[in-house]
N, C-alpha and C positions, 0 to 999 in steps of 0.2 A: 504493500500500500504506500503510495507516494505521500510525502508531506504536503499538506495544503499550502497554498501560497499565503504569504503574510498579507493580511487584509487590514491591519491597523498600523498606520504609519507613525513615525516619530512626531510629525507635525500634529497628528490627531491626539497623541498622548500628551503632547505639550499643551494643546488646546484644552484638554480635560483638566490638566493641572493648573492652567491659567498662567503659565510661564514656560519659557524654553529650558531645555536641559543645558548644562554647562559643567565645566571642570575647573575648579579653583585649586591650583597646585602650589602648596606652600613648601618651600625648600629652604634649608639652612642647617647649620651645625646642630648636633645634639645639645639640648639645653637652650636653644635660641628662643624658644617660646612658640614653636609651631603648633603643638597640640593644644596648648592653652588658647591660642588665637583661633584655632579651628573650632574648638568647642564654643567659645564665646560668639564667633561669627555664626555658627549654626543656630545658636539660640536667637540671635537677632533675625536671621532669615526665617526661622520657624514662626516667630511672633508676627512676621510680615506676611505669613501665608505661603511661604515657599517650601516646596518639598525638597528635603535635603538628605544626604547621608555622608558620614565621615569615613574615609578609609585612612586608618592610622597605622603607623609602622609596627607598633607592638602587637596589635590585634592581627594584622595580616601575617606577621612572622609566626604567630602562635597557631595559625590555621593553614590558610592557603599556601603559604611559603615556608612552612616549617621544615621542609626538606632542603632549604638553601642555607649556605654558610655566609660568612661575611667577606669572602674572597671577592676580588674585583669582578670576575665573571659572574658569580652568583648575585652580586649586587646589581649587575646589569639585568640579569634575568628577573630579579625581584621587581625592578622598575617596569620591565616589559609586561609582566603579568598584571601589575597594578594598573598600568595604562590600559590594558585590554579590558579589565573589569570596569574601570572608570568609563570607558567608551560605551560599554554595554548599558551601564546604569544611566548614562547621559541619553542614550537612545530611548530609554524608558521615560524620559522627560524630567529626570531628577537633576538637581544641582549637587554635584559631588565635590566635597572638599577633601583633598588629600594632604596629609601631613607626614612627609618623608624627608630624610636628609637628601636623598637623590643626588649624590655628590658629583656625578659626571654630566657635563654639558650635552654630550652626544645622546645620552639616554633621555634627558629632559626634552631635547629637540625631537627625538623619536616619539615621545609621548605627545608633544604638540602636533606633530604631523599626523599621528594616528587619530587624535581626537578632532583635529581641525583648528586652524589658527583662530577662527572667529569664535570658537567655543572654549578656548583654552586661555586661562588667565593665571600667569605665573607671578607669585608673590615671593620675593626674596626676603626672608627674615634675616637681616644682616647683622644680628647681634655678634659682637666681636668674640673671638675665641677666649680671651681672658675673662670676659663676663660669663661665658658659658661654663668655663672651668670653675669659676667662683660659685655658680649655682650648683652645678654637678648633682642634679636631683636624683640621678640613678647611681651615682658613685662610679661611673664609667671612666671619667677622666683620671680619677685617682688610681684606678686599676691599670689604666693604660700607661700612666707615668711610672708606675712601679713594675711594669713589665708583665702584669698578670693578664692583660687583655691586649691582643694583637689586632691589627687592622682597624684601629680607632680613627675615624675621620677627623682630620685636623691635627692629629698627633703623628701617626705613622702611615696614614692613608690620606690621599689628597682630597680636598674639597675644591671643585672648580666653580668659582663664583659665576652666577649668571651675568652675561654681558649686556643683555637688553631685556630685563624682566619687565612685565607689565607694570609692576609696582615694587618698590624697595622700601622696607620698613625696619626700624630699629626699636627694640623694646626696652632699651636701657634707660631712657630719659622720659618715657611716656607711659601712661597707664594702658592696660589692655583695652579698656573701653575706647580710649582715644584712637588707638591703632585700628581697632575693629571698625569704628565709624569711618576712618579714612579708607579702609578696604571697601566697605559698603558703598561709599560715595563713588569710588572708582568703578565698581561693578555696575552701578547705576549708569554712570557716564558711558560705559562700554555697552550698555543695553543688555547686559548679561542677567540682570535681576530686575524685577519690577515688584512693587509693593502690592500684593493682592489682598491684603487684609482690609476689613471694612473700616471706614472712618469712625 
């Protein structure tokens, strides 16, 4: 028996949701504030009636990508799988927020090409390494500096800064709320999100 043709389009799903699908890609060092921003941004979008989902590094590593190590090749595969999942969720008309170090420019560009430039919004959370190490919320930098943890991005594995992100933010001198409002304003300006909540 042949599979029936797809009869519901992405545009129809988006029409049902009241907004288009998109991918907001947060990249930066461990401890930069990506997950914190992703969660706060999702709350703002949810309040405004936008259907969202967060793809976060820890959750994906515990499930879909638990077979991958932190070698350069496996990090590339990690990002490829994330991009594929994000593209599928976007096709469902969802605004997907990803929070991953995603250290290599080539893989971020691959994600942008797969998802489509008009649907992909890269946010570089450019918190400096010194500040990330000071936070060290997971104790990873301490382990990396002591030699207990190898392939730590920013220590013995490179992080290639975005050259032309859609937006660059730094969380060291501003509140989470201020940064999230800036991101939201830029998403509105790019016509990636609209407020569907009632007045």
